[in-house]
N, C-alpha and C positions, 0 to 999 in steps of 0.2 A: 396189427389189429386196427380196424377202421377208427378214425378219429371221432365218429359219432356213436361209438360203442365202447363201454367200459365194464370190466368185470370187478365186482365188489362183494365183500362179505356183508350180508344183510342180517341174517339170523344166526345165532349160535346153534350148533347141531341139535342140542336137546330141545330148544324152542321150535326149530323146524320140524322135529319129529312129533312134537305135541300138535303143531298145526296140521301135519299130515294126518294124524289120528282124527282131528276135528273135521277135516274136509272129507275124509273117508266115510263120515257119518251123514253126509248130505243125502237126503232122501232122493231116491231115483227120479221121481217126477220133477225135481228141481233142475235136473241136467237137461241141456239142449244139445242135440247132436248136430254138429256143423259139417257140411259136406261140400260147401262152395264158398267162394269169396264174393263180397259185394265189390263192384267196380269202384275204383281202379286198382284194388289191392293185389289180386292174383297176377302173377307174371307168367307169360307164355301159356295161358290156359290152365294154370295150376289148379288143383282141387285140394280138398282136405277131408279128413275123417277123424273127428275127435269130439269129446263132450266138453261143454262150456257151462259154467255156473257164474253168472254175473251178479252184481249186488242186488239187482231187481229180483233175481230168483232165490237168493239165499235169505235166511232168516235175519232179522235185525240184529239179533244177538251175535251171530257169526260175523256179520258185516262189521259190527263195532269191534269185535275181538281182533279181526284181521287188520282193520284200520289202525288200531292202537300200535301195531307192530311196524307200520309203514315208516320208512325213513322220511324225514322232513327236509324239504328243500325250500328255502326262503322265497325264491322267485317262481316256484312251480307248485301251486296248490294241488293237493291230492284230489282227483276228480272221481275215480272209480277204483274198486277192487274186484277181482274176478279170480276164478280158478279154472284151469284147464285140466282135463283128465284124458289120458290116452290109454286105451286098452291095447293089448298086444297087437301089433301090426297097424295101429292107428298112426296117422301122420298129419303134418301140416305142410302143404306144398309151398313152393317158392313164392314169396310175397314181400311187400313192404307194409309197414304199419300205417295206421290212419293218421292223416295230417292234422286232425284237430286235437291230438294229444302231443304235447311237446316233449314228454318223456314217457317211456314204457319200460318198466322194471320187471323182469321175469325172474322169479326166485325158485330155484330147484328145491323140492321137498324130499328128495332122496337121491341116491347115486347108485345106479345099476348099469352103467355103460351107455345109457341113452343121452341125448342132449340136443343142442341147437347147432345147426349148420349155417355158416355164413357163406352163402353162395358167391357173393362178390369177391371173396378172398380165398375160396376153397379151403375154409378152416372149420373144424369141428370143435365146439366147446362142450366138453363132457360135463354132465350134471355133477355138482358137488353139493351135498346137503347144506342149505342155508346160503349158498352163493347166488348172487344176482347178476344178470346181464342187463345193464342199463343202456337203452337205445335212445339216442337223441333224435327228435323229429321222426321222420319216416324211416330213418336209419338205412343200413345196407339191406340188400335183398337177402332174406334168410328163410330157413325152413326147419322142420323137424322130420328127419328121416323116419321110416316105419320103426316104431319102438319094439324092442325085444321083451320088455317087461311093462307092467302097468306103471304109468308115469303121471305125477301130479306136479303142476307148477302154479305158484301164487303170482298173480299179476297186479301190479300197481300202475295206474294210468294217471299221469299228471298233466294239468292244463298249462 
């Protein structure tokens, strides 16, 4: 596994399932469909197709509830919380993360065989409910292959 990537348990399964129920209640107009990357994130002309709900789109109540569950890192203040929703066949092309966040924690809210692909290492990290993939800096090149099932991930971005 890449040294800038760590797999950690973030939420107990029952807590993750409650979070999943909360995010499934996000009203449709709050979701933004993303189909491209802003430069220089996408690799080799990669595209994407998934729905995003950032803290600016979500209600204050939901934002606060999700932030309460975020791991605390002394030297890395929490900057943002977001949720990605993938409908069947949605995907996130080959990319690197934004350089203005020093840590990106992607937490799986279910486990149905989908997950995160680490392109740099030809490794697939299957979703496990409550498990997080912590990416340091821009991290390795990674993607989400077309999903077989509806998939939700909770994302914590740290400065």
